LUMVEXKOL-15010 format. One line per field, with one value per residue (C-alpha): x negated, y negated, z negated; residue in three letters; chain. Coordinates in steps of 0.1 Angstrom, whole numbers, padded with zeros to 4 digits. Layout:
<sites>
px X/...
py Y/...
pz Z/...
res ALA/...
chain A/...
</sites>
This chain:
<sites>
px -1853/-1856/-1826/-1801/-1814/-1812/-1777/-1767/-1782/-1764/-1731/-1736/-1744/-1714/-1691/-1705/-1699/-1663/-1656/-1670/-1651/-1619/-1624/-1631/-1598/-1573/-1552/-1549/-1545/-1525/-1551/-1578/-1558/-1553/-1591/-1602/-1575/-1570/-1538/-1511/-1513/-1497/-1525/-1509/-1489/-1522/-1533/-1504/-1493/-1458/-1427/-1412/-1378/-1367/-1343/-1315/-1286/-1280/-1302/-1283/-1295/-1306/-1303/-1321/-1300/-1307/-1341/-1338/-1357/-1373/-1392/-1359/-1342/-1370/-1377/-1414/-1436/-1450/-1431/-1457/-1484/-1463/-1458/-1496/-1504/-1481/-1497/-1465/-1468/-1433/-1404/-1370/-1337/-1306/-1273/-1242/-1262/-1286/-1323/-1328/-1363/-1390/-1426/-1455/-1490/-1524/-1524/-1487/-1461/-1427/-1441/-1460/-1447/-1447/-1443/-1412/-1422/-1390/-1369/-1367/-1346/-1317/-1320/-1320/-1289/-1272/-1281/-1265/-1233/-1234/-1239/-1208/-1189/-1200/-1188/-1223/-1221/-1187/-1190/-1212/-1201/-1213/-1240/-1275/-1278/-1253/-1282/-1312/-1300/-1336/-1337/-1314/-1342/-1362/-1335/-1297/-1293/-1299/-1263/-1251/-1270/-1250/-1259/-1245/-1269/-1298/-1287/-1280/-1314/-1297/-1305/-1321/-1353/-1386/-1409/-1440/-1462/-1498/-1518/-1537/-1543/-1521/-1493/-1457/-1461/-1492/-1479/-1446/-1465/-1497/-1485/-1493/-1463/-1435/-1409/-1428/-1433/-1395/-1389/-1413/-1391/-1383/-1350/-1354/-1319/-1283/-1276/-1255/-1266/-1299/-1314/-1349/-1366/-1378/-1392/-1383/-1347/-1357/-1376/-1345/-1323/-1346/-1341/-1304/-1303/-1326/-1305/-1271/-1277/-1301/-1325/-1356/-1347/-1363/-1343/-1311/-1320/-1326/-1293/-1270/-1284/-1314/-1299/-1263/-1274/-1291/-1328/-1351/-1382/-1390/-1398/-1419/-1415/-1447/-1451/-1467/-1490/-1490/-1488/-1457/-1440/-1417/-1409/-1422/-1387/-1394/-1414/-1424/-1402/-1422/-1405/-1407/-1394/-1364/-1351/-1352/-1331/-1307/-1304/-1295/-1270/-1252/-1245/-1237/-1210/-1193/-1211/-1201/-1222/-1200/-1168/-1184/-1181/-1216/-1214/-1181/-1170/-1161/-1197/-1211/-1190/-1198/-1235/-1239/-1215/-1218/-1196/-1185/-1191/-1228/-1234/-1254/-1275/-1252/-1274/-1283/-1259/-1268/-1304/-1296/-1303/-1271/-1276/-1307/-1340/-1372/-1355/-1335/-1297/-1285/-1254/-1221/-1217/-1253/-1276/-1312/-1334/-1368/-1402/-1437/-1459/-1428/-1409/-1374/-1341/-1317/-1280/-1255/-1222/-1203/-1226/-1234/-1271/-1299/-1334/-1364/-1397/-1426/-1460/-1493/-1487/-1458/-1474/-1447/-1420/-1393/-1384/-1348/-1343/-1358/-1336/-1305/-1318/-1318/-1283/-1271/-1289/-1274/-1240/-1243/-1254/-1225/-1199
py -0841/-0842/-0820/-0842/-0873/-0856/-0845/-0880/-0895/-0868/-0876/-0913/-0907/-0884/-0910/-0937/-0915/-0907/-0944/-0955/-0928/-0939/-0975/-0964/-0944/-0966/-0970/-0932/-0916/-0925/-0908/-0930/-0961/-0948/-0942/-0975/-0998/-0981/-0991/-1013/-1050/-1082/-1085/-1057/-1082/-1089/-1053/-1037/-1047/-1062/-1070/-1105/-1111/-1143/-1167/-1182/-1205/-1232/-1232/-1229/-1260/-1258/-1294/-1304/-1304/-1317/-1304/-1274/-1276/-1241/-1245/-1252/-1222/-1200/-1218/-1222/-1252/-1249/-1229/-1237/-1222/-1190/-1187/-1191/-1166/-1140/-1144/-1158/-1170/-1186/-1192/-1206/-1212/-1219/-1230/-1238/-1237/-1264/-1258/-1267/-1254/-1246/-1240/-1225/-1215/-1210/-1211/-1205/-1229/-1230/-1219/-1188/-1154/-1131/-1094/-1080/-1044/-1027/-1058/-1046/-1017/-1040/-1055/-1021/-1012/-1044/-1034/-1000/-1018/-1040/-1009/-0994/-1026/-1025/-0989/-0976/-0955/-0940/-0942/-0937/-0901/-0893/-0866/-0879/-0850/-0867/-0890/-0869/-0834/-0820/-0818/-0788/-0769/-0770/-0765/-0761/-0778/-0812/-0811/-0817/-0850/-0881/-0917/-0924/-0899/-0917/-0951/-0939/-0921/-0888/-0870/-0840/-0844/-0835/-0864/-0863/-0893/-0883/-0913/-0891/-0898/-0869/-0873/-0883/-0918/-0924/-0908/-0927/-0960/-0956/-0931/-0942/-0923/-0927/-0912/-0879/-0885/-0888/-0856/-0838/-0844/-0813/-0804/-0795/-0793/-0802/-0839/-0862/-0846/-0862/-0897/-0897/-0929/-0915/-0933/-0905/-0918/-0951/-0936/-0915/-0946/-0963/-0934/-0935/-0973/-0971/-0944/-0957/-0992/-0985/-1012/-1015/-1023/-1057/-1066/-1056/-1075/-1106/-1104/-1093/-1108/-1131/-1154/-1154/-1159/-1192/-1183/-1213/-1193/-1163/-1132/-1102/-1065/-1045/-1015/-0981/-0987/-1004/-0970/-0958/-0991/-0980/-1004/-0997/-0993/-0989/-1021/-1040/-1071/-1104/-1137/-1172/-1176/-1198/-1171/-1145/-1170/-1173/-1135/-1136/-1164/-1142/-1117/-1144/-1157/-1124/-1121/-1155/-1184/-1214/-1204/-1174/-1139/-1124/-1092/-1076/-1085/-1049/-1039/-1066/-1054/-1017/-1022/-1042/-1021/-0994/-0964/-0933/-0947/-0952/-0920/-0906/-0934/-0957/-0987/-0984/-0993/-0991/-1000/-1027/-1025/-1032/-1019/-1009/-1019/-1010/-1010/-1042/-1041/-1065/-1084/-1071/-1083/-1092/-1074/-1074/-1065/-1055/-1047/-1037/-1064/-1082/-1093/-1101/-1115/-1119/-1126/-1138/-1144/-1154/-1184/-1191/-1186/-1169/-1166/-1156/-1146/-1135/-1126/-1109/-1088/-1081/-1103/-1093/-1067/-1091/-1108/-1096/-1110/-1143/-1144/-1139/-1167/-1191/-1181/-1188/-1221/-1232/-1221/-1241/-1272/-1269/-1265
pz -1606/-1568/-1561/-1579/-1562/-1528/-1536/-1546/-1515/-1493/-1511/-1505/-1468/-1464/-1481/-1457/-1427/-1438/-1445/-1412/-1394/-1411/-1400/-1365/-1362/-1381/-1350/-1346/-1380/-1411/-1433/-1418/-1428/-1464/-1467/-1450/-1463/-1497/-1515/-1500/-1507/-1494/-1468/-1449/-1429/-1411/-1407/-1389/-1354/-1353/-1333/-1332/-1348/-1330/-1348/-1327/-1330/-1355/-1387/-1420/-1437/-1474/-1485/-1517/-1549/-1584/-1595/-1617/-1650/-1648/-1680/-1699/-1682/-1694/-1727/-1719/-1720/-1685/-1658/-1632/-1653/-1658/-1621/-1615/-1643/-1627/-1592/-1578/-1542/-1537/-1560/-1548/-1565/-1544/-1560/-1541/-1509/-1521/-1528/-1564/-1569/-1545/-1555/-1536/-1549/-1533/-1496/-1493/-1481/-1464/-1431/-1443/-1435/-1465/-1463/-1481/-1490/-1502/-1499/-1463/-1474/-1483/-1448/-1432/-1452/-1438/-1403/-1408/-1420/-1389/-1366/-1382/-1376/-1340/-1336/-1329/-1360/-1369/-1406/-1436/-1437/-1402/-1402/-1392/-1368/-1346/-1338/-1345/-1334/-1331/-1369/-1366/-1348/-1380/-1407/-1403/-1437/-1420/-1407/-1443/-1447/-1439/-1434/-1469/-1484/-1468/-1481/-1516/-1518/-1524/-1491/-1509/-1489/-1505/-1514/-1535/-1545/-1551/-1539/-1515/-1477/-1467/-1493/-1485/-1498/-1478/-1446/-1446/-1452/-1431/-1404/-1368/-1354/-1379/-1356/-1358/-1395/-1399/-1380/-1403/-1434/-1454/-1470/-1507/-1521/-1514/-1506/-1528/-1560/-1571/-1567/-1554/-1541/-1508/-1478/-1454/-1458/-1443/-1414/-1405/-1408/-1383/-1359/-1364/-1358/-1327/-1311/-1321/-1309/-1280/-1291/-1313/-1349/-1348/-1317/-1333/-1364/-1344/-1325/-1353/-1385/-1382/-1357/-1370/-1407/-1396/-1401/-1397/-1385/-1364/-1385/-1376/-1384/-1388/-1366/-1371/-1341/-1307/-1291/-1310/-1315/-1343/-1371/-1406/-1419/-1456/-1460/-1429/-1426/-1428/-1432/-1447/-1483/-1473/-1449/-1476/-1496/-1466/-1466/-1503/-1496/-1471/-1499/-1524/-1500/-1492/-1458/-1446/-1431/-1431/-1414/-1397/-1410/-1403/-1424/-1432/-1467/-1474/-1466/-1489/-1518/-1512/-1507/-1540/-1561/-1587/-1588/-1569/-1534/-1542/-1562/-1578/-1593/-1614/-1608/-1572/-1544/-1507/-1509/-1535/-1572/-1591/-1626/-1646/-1630/-1648/-1682/-1676/-1670/-1644/-1653/-1638/-1602/-1597/-1572/-1563/-1534/-1548/-1534/-1544/-1561/-1573/-1541/-1552/-1537/-1567/-1559/-1585/-1565/-1597/-1601/-1564/-1572/-1552/-1566/-1544/-1560/-1538/-1551/-1548/-1579/-1603/-1630/-1654/-1658/-1669/-1637/-1637/-1672/-1661/-1630/-1653/-1675/-1645/-1636/-1671/-1672/-1639/-1651/-1683/-1665/-1641/-1669
res UNK/UNK/UNK/UNK/UNK/UNK/UNK/UNK/UNK/UNK/UNK/UNK/UNK/UNK/UNK/UNK/UNK/UNK/UNK/UNK/UNK/UNK/UNK/UNK/UNK/UNK/UNK/UNK/UNK/UNK/UNK/UNK/UNK/UNK/UNK/UNK/UNK/UNK/UNK/UNK/UNK/UNK/UNK/UNK/UNK/UNK/UNK/UNK/UNK/UNK/UNK/UNK/UNK/UNK/UNK/UNK/UNK/UNK/UNK/UNK/UNK/UNK/UNK/UNK/UNK/UNK/UNK/UNK/UNK/UNK/UNK/UNK/UNK/UNK/UNK/UNK/UNK/UNK/UNK/UNK/UNK/UNK/UNK/UNK/UNK/UNK/UNK/UNK/UNK/UNK/UNK/UNK/UNK/UNK/UNK/UNK/UNK/UNK/UNK/UNK/UNK/UNK/UNK/UNK/UNK/UNK/UNK/UNK/UNK/UNK/UNK/UNK/UNK/UNK/UNK/UNK/UNK/UNK/UNK/UNK/UNK/UNK/UNK/UNK/UNK/UNK/UNK/UNK/UNK/UNK/UNK/UNK/UNK/UNK/UNK/UNK/UNK/UNK/UNK/UNK/UNK/UNK/UNK/UNK/UNK/UNK/UNK/UNK/UNK/UNK/UNK/UNK/UNK/UNK/UNK/UNK/UNK/UNK/UNK/UNK/UNK/UNK/UNK/UNK/UNK/UNK/UNK/UNK/UNK/UNK/UNK/UNK/UNK/UNK/UNK/UNK/UNK/UNK/UNK/UNK/UNK/UNK/UNK/UNK/UNK/UNK/UNK/UNK/UNK/UNK/UNK/UNK/UNK/UNK/UNK/UNK/UNK/UNK/UNK/UNK/UNK/UNK/UNK/UNK/UNK/UNK/UNK/UNK/UNK/UNK/UNK/UNK/UNK/UNK/UNK/UNK/UNK/UNK/UNK/UNK/UNK/UNK/UNK/UNK/UNK/UNK/UNK/UNK/UNK/UNK/UNK/UNK/UNK/UNK/UNK/UNK/UNK/UNK/UNK/UNK/UNK/UNK/UNK/UNK/UNK/UNK/UNK/UNK/UNK/UNK/UNK/UNK/UNK/UNK/UNK/UNK/UNK/UNK/UNK/UNK/UNK/UNK/UNK/UNK/UNK/UNK/UNK/UNK/UNK/UNK/UNK/UNK/UNK/UNK/UNK/UNK/UNK/UNK/UNK/UNK/UNK/UNK/UNK/UNK/UNK/UNK/UNK/UNK/UNK/UNK/UNK/UNK/UNK/UNK/UNK/UNK/UNK/UNK/UNK/UNK/UNK/UNK/UNK/UNK/UNK/UNK/UNK/UNK/UNK/UNK/UNK/UNK/UNK/UNK/UNK/UNK/UNK/UNK/UNK/UNK/UNK/UNK/UNK/UNK/UNK/UNK/UNK/UNK/UNK/UNK/UNK/UNK/UNK/UNK/UNK/UNK/UNK/UNK/UNK/UNK/UNK/UNK/UNK/UNK/UNK/UNK/UNK/UNK/UNK/UNK/UNK/UNK/UNK/UNK/UNK/UNK/UNK/UNK/UNK/UNK/UNK/UNK/UNK/UNK/UNK/UNK/UNK/UNK/UNK/UNK/UNK/UNK/UNK/UNK/UNK/UNK/UNK/UNK/UNK/UNK/UNK/UNK/UNK
chain A/A/A/A/A/A/A/A/A/A/A/A/A/A/A/A/A/A/A/A/A/A/A/A/A/A/A/A/A/A/A/A/A/A/A/A/A/A/A/A/A/A/A/A/A/A/A/A/A/A/A/A/A/A/A/A/A/A/A/A/A/A/A/A/A/A/A/A/A/A/A/A/A/A/A/A/A/A/A/A/A/A/A/A/A/A/A/A/A/A/A/A/A/A/A/A/A/A/A/A/A/A/A/A/A/A/A/A/A/A/A/A/A/A/A/A/A/A/A/A/A/A/A/A/A/A/A/A/A/A/A/A/A/A/A/A/A/A/A/A/A/A/A/A/A/A/A/A/A/A/A/A/A/A/A/A/A/A/A/A/A/A/A/A/A/A/A/A/A/A/A/A/A/A/A/A/A/A/A/A/A/A/A/A/A/A/A/A/A/A/A/A/A/A/A/A/A/A/A/A/A/A/A/A/A/A/A/A/A/A/A/A/A/A/A/A/A/A/A/A/A/A/A/A/A/A/A/A/A/A/A/A/A/A/A/A/A/A/A/A/A/A/A/A/A/A/A/A/A/A/A/A/A/A/A/A/A/A/A/A/A/A/A/A/A/A/A/A/A/A/A/A/A/A/A/A/A/A/A/A/A/A/A/A/A/A/A/A/A/A/A/A/A/A/A/A/A/A/A/A/A/A/A/A/A/A/A/A/A/A/A/A/A/A/A/A/A/A/A/A/A/A/A/A/A/A/A/A/A/A/A/A/A/A/A/A/A/A/A/A/A/A/A/A/A/A/A/A/A/A/A/A/A/A/A/A/A/A/A/A/A/A/A/A/A/A/A/A/A/A/A/A/A/A/A/A/A/A/A/A/A/A/A
</sites>
């Protein structure tokens, strides 16, 4: 009996040493972060270093409108209870530019920065559109090797991958999720030098043929943006989008490390709930804020469209969900930015409605259907 006990004690000691070593090196190795921090969660906003995204210029006001009866929209007895049961942190409904519902739970409030996870992808897509509008990127069909030529030293097939291929998740790059410290999903999330991680991407098949949700695409988009604009992504966001759209608060963008200083492109934007709503309003209003055109209308239409220009996924635009999402079909013309643990910015231009839901967990799989119920309720009330 002594040998098994000794083995158990040795295993426990080894585990403790590995865990302590991981905590001691979280600033140096992505694998250490994956071991020490375990899975991603909404507390990651506090774990990673970050770069400020200052607001600037006039704030787009969101005056209160008639209070939305959320329980009636959902046909439930107690909407607040449903939000609490689903671990919702913030829930906002904006209609015709007026804030018709705003509810926070727990320690959250209008001033609390909440991390976006993959909602950030829709913001990155918008920055690509602005960089094209600025002439820093020639077009969606420009090869990424125009900006990252060193990829060609590893594989000549990188020359076939365009900016469009990255945005439509059809780059043909390999990506395997195994929930292991050295797997692609862990390294693209926890890596301490994400520029190097981006350059380690591997070509698996021809671009433009298969949809694969792949975070290497976002890291490469970050390199393209950084090199095309000559500025850190957070700085470009502040100047070209966050300020012009009328944000009320500074945001932050989580970084891979202080040493590398590269934005976590796939998930790291952190902002207050009302500013996520303002981002949604920008797309509900065709890229306009008042009488100012902030994002080209053609980009808004393309990014949130379905069809040949956003092949090969029929329900995915340029980092916007536009069709089927987790088994629920979005109504025609509606679009949604979606992130892990149920972060959503839902845009219904035909009804002038934006819904923001932020949470610590998904809570339920039927959020898109519930957002559509709100839109129909608002539409019926306005008729």
